C-alpha positions as CSV (number, residue, x, y, z in Angstrom):
1,M,47.6,-92.3,-74.3
2,R,45.3,-89.2,-71.8
3,A,43.1,-86.7,-73.8
4,T,44.2,-83.1,-73.5
5,T,41.9,-81.0,-71.3
6,L,42.4,-77.6,-69.0
7,K,43.8,-79.4,-66.1
8,R,45.4,-82.5,-66.1
9,R,44.0,-84.5,-63.3
10,G,42.1,-87.5,-63.0
11,A,42.2,-86.8,-66.8
12,T,40.1,-89.6,-69.1
13,P,42.2,-92.6,-70.8
14,F,42.0,-93.1,-73.9
15,G,43.4,-94.2,-77.0
16,E,42.5,-91.6,-80.2
17,P,43.4,-88.0,-78.3
18,A,43.1,-86.8,-82.1
19,K,39.5,-87.4,-82.5
20,L,39.1,-85.0,-79.5
21,A,41.0,-82.2,-80.6
22,G,38.3,-80.6,-81.7
23,A,36.3,-80.6,-79.0
24,A,38.9,-79.8,-76.0
25,L,39.1,-76.8,-78.2
26,R,35.4,-76.0,-78.5
27,T,35.3,-76.4,-74.6
28,T,38.6,-74.4,-73.9
29,V,37.0,-71.5,-75.6
30,L,33.7,-72.3,-74.0
31,R,35.1,-71.9,-70.5
32,V,37.0,-68.7,-71.6
33,V,33.9,-67.4,-72.6
34,L,32.3,-68.5,-69.9
35,A,34.6,-67.6,-67.3
36,T,34.4,-63.7,-68.8
37,A,31.0,-63.2,-69.5
38,L,30.5,-64.4,-65.4
39,A,33.7,-61.9,-64.5
40,A,32.0,-59.0,-66.3
41,T,28.4,-59.5,-65.5
42,L,29.3,-59.8,-61.6
43,A,31.9,-56.6,-62.3
44,L,28.8,-55.1,-63.5
45,A,26.5,-56.2,-60.9
46,I,28.7,-54.5,-57.7
47,L,28.4,-51.5,-59.8
48,S,25.3,-50.9,-60.1
49,G,24.2,-51.8,-56.0
50,R,26.8,-49.6,-55.1
51,T,25.1,-46.3,-57.2
52,A,21.7,-47.6,-55.9
53,G,20.9,-46.1,-53.3
54,S,20.7,-47.5,-50.0
55,G,16.7,-48.2,-50.8
56,R,15.4,-46.1,-48.5
57,A,14.6,-42.4,-48.5
58,A,16.8,-42.7,-51.9
59,V,15.8,-39.3,-52.9
60,L,16.6,-38.6,-56.4
61,P,14.1,-40.3,-59.1
62,S,14.8,-42.7,-61.4
63,G,17.4,-42.5,-63.8
64,A,19.6,-39.0,-62.4
65,R,22.4,-39.5,-61.2
66,T,23.2,-36.7,-58.9
67,G,20.9,-33.6,-57.0
68,V,20.9,-30.3,-55.1
69,V,19.4,-29.6,-51.9
70,V,17.1,-27.0,-52.0
71,L,17.2,-26.0,-47.9
72,D,15.0,-23.2,-47.0
73,M,16.9,-20.8,-44.4
74,S,14.3,-17.5,-44.3
75,A,13.5,-16.0,-40.5
76,S,10.1,-18.7,-40.8
77,I,12.0,-22.2,-40.5
78,A,12.9,-22.2,-36.7
79,G,11.8,-24.4,-34.1
80,P,10.7,-27.9,-33.7
81,I,10.9,-27.3,-37.9
82,Y,15.0,-27.5,-37.3
83,A,14.3,-30.8,-36.4
84,R,12.9,-31.7,-39.1
85,V,15.5,-30.9,-41.4
86,E,18.1,-32.9,-39.3
87,T,16.1,-36.0,-40.0
88,V,15.8,-34.9,-43.8
89,L,19.2,-34.0,-44.2
90,K,20.8,-37.9,-42.2
91,G,18.0,-39.6,-44.3
92,I,19.4,-38.4,-47.4
93,D,23.4,-39.1,-45.8
94,Q,21.6,-43.2,-45.1
95,A,20.1,-43.1,-49.1
96,N,23.9,-42.8,-50.2
97,Q,23.5,-41.0,-52.8
98,S,25.5,-37.9,-54.1
99,I,24.3,-34.7,-53.7
100,G,24.5,-30.7,-54.0
101,L,23.4,-28.1,-51.2
102,V,22.3,-24.8,-51.5
103,M,21.1,-22.3,-48.6
104,F,18.4,-19.5,-50.0
105,S,16.4,-16.9,-48.1
106,D,15.6,-13.6,-49.9
107,V,19.3,-15.1,-51.9
108,A,20.8,-18.2,-52.4
109,Y,24.2,-19.5,-52.3
110,E,26.1,-22.9,-52.4
111,L,27.2,-25.2,-50.3
112,L,28.0,-27.9,-51.4
113,P,28.3,-28.2,-55.2
114,P,26.6,-31.8,-57.2
115,G,28.4,-34.6,-56.9
116,S,29.4,-34.3,-53.1
117,P,29.2,-37.5,-51.0
118,A,25.8,-37.6,-49.4
119,S,27.9,-38.2,-46.0
120,A,29.6,-34.2,-46.2
121,L,25.9,-32.7,-45.9
122,L,26.3,-34.0,-41.8
123,Q,29.3,-31.2,-41.1
124,F,25.5,-29.2,-41.7
125,T,23.0,-31.8,-39.2
126,R,23.7,-30.3,-35.6
127,Y,22.9,-26.4,-36.8
128,F,20.4,-28.4,-36.6
129,A,19.4,-30.8,-33.4
130,P,18.0,-29.7,-30.2
131,Q,20.8,-29.1,-27.7
132,R,18.6,-28.5,-24.4
133,V,14.5,-28.6,-23.6
134,V,14.0,-25.0,-22.3
135,D,11.1,-24.6,-20.6
136,G,9.5,-27.7,-22.0
137,S,10.6,-26.0,-25.7
138,L,13.5,-27.2,-28.0
139,S,16.0,-25.0,-28.0
140,F,19.0,-24.5,-31.0
141,A,22.0,-23.6,-30.8
142,M,22.8,-20.2,-33.2
143,S,23.6,-21.2,-36.7
144,P,25.6,-19.5,-39.3
145,W,22.5,-18.3,-41.4
146,D,20.3,-16.7,-38.7
147,Q,22.5,-13.1,-39.4
148,F,21.5,-13.9,-43.1
149,S,17.6,-15.3,-42.7
150,G,14.8,-12.8,-43.8
151,G,12.8,-13.5,-46.5
152,T,11.6,-16.3,-48.8
153,R,12.5,-15.8,-52.4
154,I,12.2,-19.9,-53.5
155,S,12.6,-19.2,-57.1
156,A,16.1,-17.5,-56.0
157,G,17.0,-21.4,-54.4
158,L,15.8,-23.1,-57.6
159,R,17.7,-21.0,-59.2
160,E,20.8,-21.6,-57.7
161,A,20.3,-25.0,-57.9
162,A,19.4,-25.9,-61.6
163,Q,23.0,-23.2,-62.4
164,D,24.8,-25.8,-59.9
165,L,24.1,-28.7,-61.9
166,H,24.7,-27.0,-65.2
167,R,27.9,-25.5,-64.3
168,A,29.4,-29.6,-62.5
169,G,28.0,-30.3,-66.2
170,V,25.1,-32.8,-65.1
171,K,23.2,-33.9,-67.3
172,H,20.8,-36.1,-65.4
173,G,20.1,-33.9,-62.2
174,A,17.7,-33.5,-59.9
175,I,16.1,-31.9,-57.5
176,L,14.7,-31.5,-53.7
177,L,13.5,-28.6,-51.8
178,V,13.2,-28.4,-48.4
179,S,11.3,-25.2,-47.1
180,D,8.0,-24.4,-45.7
181,L,6.5,-23.2,-48.7
182,D,6.0,-20.3,-47.5
183,D,7.1,-17.9,-50.2
184,S,6.9,-14.5,-50.6
185,A,4.1,-12.8,-52.8
186,V,6.6,-10.3,-54.7
187,D,7.7,-13.9,-56.1
188,Q,5.3,-15.9,-57.4
189,E,5.3,-14.8,-61.6
190,P,9.3,-15.8,-60.6
191,L,8.8,-18.9,-59.2
192,A,6.2,-19.7,-62.1
193,A,9.1,-18.9,-65.0
194,E,11.2,-20.9,-63.0
195,A,9.2,-24.1,-62.6
196,L,8.7,-23.4,-66.2
197,V,12.7,-23.4,-67.1
198,L,12.8,-26.3,-65.1
199,K,10.6,-28.1,-66.6
200,K,12.1,-27.2,-70.4
201,Q,15.1,-28.5,-69.5
202,H,13.9,-31.9,-68.4
203,I,15.2,-31.1,-64.3
204,P,12.9,-32.9,-61.9
205,V,12.0,-31.0,-58.6
206,R,10.8,-33.2,-55.4
207,I,9.5,-31.3,-52.3
208,V,9.6,-32.1,-49.1
209,P,7.2,-29.5,-47.0
210,L,8.5,-28.2,-43.6
211,F,4.8,-28.4,-42.0
212,A,3.7,-26.5,-44.5
213,A,0.4,-25.4,-44.9
214,P,-2.9,-26.0,-47.0
215,E,-2.8,-23.4,-49.5
216,N,0.9,-23.1,-50.1
217,R,1.0,-27.0,-50.6
218,A,-1.9,-26.3,-53.5
219,I,0.5,-23.7,-55.6
220,F,3.4,-26.3,-55.5
221,A,0.9,-28.9,-56.4
222,A,0.1,-26.8,-59.8
223,L,3.0,-26.4,-60.6
224,F,5.2,-29.2,-59.9
225,G,2.5,-31.9,-59.7
226,Q,0.9,-33.5,-56.9
227,D,3.6,-36.4,-56.9
228,A,6.7,-34.3,-56.6
229,F,5.6,-34.5,-52.9
230,V,7.8,-36.6,-50.4
231,A,6.8,-37.2,-47.4
232,P,9.2,-36.3,-43.7
233,S,9.0,-40.1,-42.7
234,A,10.2,-41.3,-45.6
235,F,13.7,-40.0,-44.9
236,V,13.0,-41.5,-40.7
237,H,14.6,-45.5,-40.4
238,R,12.3,-47.8,-38.0
239,A,13.6,-51.0,-37.1
240,G,12.0,-53.8,-39.2
241,A,10.3,-51.3,-41.4
242,Q,10.6,-51.0,-44.8
243,V,10.9,-46.9,-46.0
244,Q,9.3,-46.5,-49.1
245,P,12.3,-44.4,-51.4
246,V,11.8,-41.3,-53.7
247,A,12.2,-43.4,-56.6
248,A,9.2,-45.2,-57.0
249,D,10.6,-47.2,-59.7
250,L,12.1,-51.1,-59.2
251,P,15.6,-50.8,-60.3
252,W,15.3,-53.2,-63.3
253,R,19.2,-53.4,-64.2
254,L,20.3,-54.3,-61.3
255,I,17.3,-57.5,-61.3
256,A,18.3,-58.3,-64.7
257,L,21.8,-58.3,-63.8
258,G,21.1,-60.3,-61.2
259,L,19.6,-63.1,-63.8
260,T,21.6,-63.0,-66.5
261,L,24.2,-64.0,-63.3
262,V,22.3,-66.6,-63.0
263,V,22.0,-67.9,-65.9
264,L,25.6,-68.0,-66.7
265,L,25.7,-70.6,-64.0
266,A,23.5,-72.4,-64.7
267,L,25.5,-72.8,-68.4
268,N,28.2,-73.0,-66.3
269,E,27.2,-76.2,-64.7
270,R,25.5,-77.5,-67.8
271,F,28.1,-77.5,-69.7
272,N,32.0,-77.5,-68.0
273,R,30.6,-80.2,-65.1
274,R,33.2,-83.4,-65.3
275,L,32.1,-86.2,-67.6
276,E,30.9,-89.1,-65.9
277,L,32.3,-92.5,-68.2
278,G,29.5,-94.1,-68.7
279,A,26.6,-91.0,-68.0
280,P,24.9,-90.8,-70.9
281,A,25.3,-88.5,-73.3
């Protein structure tokens, strides 16, 4: 007689299979449970890895599912600043996180809704890439927004971004402000009011300063906190160097899933290995 197993090949000869029926059933149940747990953990780990960003220039703070880039297109954004804008947009694309885009000057308007793929930003980068060098200076092509560039009302850009997140039904969103922070004097009170609204709505704001003057930077540090600032170098890829992400927290969920997967594999090897005759129980 041979004991009943899930895999009959190589079965161990045994004269009283009925005595092993309970053990065989427990082994079968254990194998099914471990296989299901392994498959579920692996699927969760893959899903978490896909949504965790690339680890470089992850533009959203921890817990934010998507965000909106608020890009300053006022008259003061030109020349060398364009090249830095291009670097930031490409860095966001490399971070592989869903994003939206708002441009503003005196008024603000949505170009990409929240939840758009980061690669959608690349259609705009060509307007910020230098075309040629003229008399030792970089020359840039005219953009479709040049005729709309005027004064600066940062509060308008932040307000539009917050409204876009609400319209899209985003509960855990964030805003990334890319600006030289040279705001209009008449916008100071609206800006302070909008900063207060964003705090009440628990919408975090990150800021990429484009050659911002120290006094302007100090104003935004007072409104949003010193830790809101992101160095533009965080968006630059350097071979062999790890760039610190904007989201400083470690991916604890992914780490926990990895450890769980290792434990389940160890249990599978411990309890589902082939029985060896003469081996101690």
